[in-house]
C-alpha positions, 0 to 999 in steps of 0.5 A, a space after each residue: 515524367 517517367 521518374 516522377 511516375 516511378 517516385 509516385 508509385 514507390 511512395 504509394 507502395 511504401 505508404 501501404 507497407 508502413 503502419 502509422 503509430 495509430 494503426 499499431 496501437 489499434 492492432 495492439 488493442 484488438 490483440 488484447 481484446 481477442 486474447 491473442 497472447 502471441 500478437 501482444 508479445 510481438 508488439 511488446 518486443 518491437 514497440 516501446 509504447 505500451 502505456 498510451 491512452 485510449 477512451 477506455 484507459 490504457 492497454 492494461 485497463 483494457 486487458 483487465 476488463 477483458 479478463 485475459 489474465 495471461 495478457 495482464 501479467 505479460 503487460 505488467 512484466 513489460 511495465 504497463 500501468 493503469 490510467 485509473 490506478 497508476 502504480 508500479 506493476 507489483 503494487 498494482 498486482 497486489 492492489 487489484 483483483 482480476 475479475 473472475 480469475 481462477 488464479 489467486 492474487 498470490 499466484 499472480 504476485 509470484 509471477 511478478 515478484 523479484 528483488 527489484 519489484 519489491 523495492 519499487 514505490 508509487 508517487 507517495 513512496 508506498 512500497 508493495 509491502 504497504 499495499 500488501 498490508 492494505 490487503 490484509 493477506 499475511 501470505 502476501 506479506 510473507 512472500 514479499 519479505 522472503 523476497 527482500 521487502 524492507 519491513 521498515 520502509 517509510 512512505 512520504 508521510 513516514 508511515 511504515 508497514 508495521 504502523 499500517 498493520 497496527 492501525 488496522 488491527 492486523 495482529 498476526 501481521 504485526 507479529 510477523 513484521 516485528 519478528 522480521 526486524 520491524 522497528 516497533 518505536 519508529 515514528 512517522 512525520 506526526 510523531 506517531 508510532 505503531 502503538 499510537 495508531 493501534 490505540 487510535 483504532 481501539 485495536 486492543 489485541 494489537 496494543 497488548 502485543 506491542 506493549 508486551 514486545 516493548 513498545 514505548 508507552 510514553 512516546 509523544 507525538 509532535 503535539 505532545 500527545 501520548 497513547 494514554 491521552 488518546 485512549 482517555 479522550 476517545 473513551 477506550 476504557 480497556 485500553 486505558 487500563 492496559 496502558 496504565 498497567 504498562 506504566 503510562 504516565 498519567 500526568 504528561 501534558 501536551 503542547 496545549 496543556 491537556 492531560 489524559 485526565 483533563 481530556 477524559 473530564 472534558 468528554 465525561 468519561 467517568 470510569 476513565 476519570 476514576 482509573 486515572 485518579 486512582 493512579 495519581 492523576 491531577 
């Protein structure tokens, strides 16, 4: 009986000394909410699980809501992810904005960036450089390239950062990427290039730069469509003129038999019809 009593006391003592996983998680969340950086660091040092789910998201989500930027950075460095935006840490930092933070996004990125993080990809194959293009911030783009970001990295759809920048009409970023080795005639899975994407978006200044830089004006997509055909179909008079001046072929047919002229005629773009006929379209 004495041995049983001692064992019972020891069991009660031990159960009071060792925290459950749930208790550890709760204390970690409390430390984040209070802004206790020291406690957060202690947890990260001793525990591996930092991406557990709560009713308010992951620890990173809670840190973002409580605006403790130092804790956010600490969590990101440890590999924390968001339940709502499950991206690699550097891409998350670029894609998100810390509410009411006195630090700029670039300053936060500087704390996260290294030769490894610039190469990490999300589930769709996007790199941090792809996300920097979404932000439109040329300083972020420059920072990533300086740290070894691949300017020709493709995501699962075959899209490069240059293609995205061209589509958005970010001419200065397009110039920067091209100057640092971006392939101007690379095609994605649909056969589209930076030029064709810029034409789709009616980005005249970007199209002009790409053509001057040597973009192939007559590359066809997987359905046989050229940049001129797209401009003619959409009624982009200025782009049609620009493409024609750079040698666009007016009589190319796509896989359905359409030409730039037939598309312009279908949509009744009269000024474009005249331009094309003047160049020998039939």
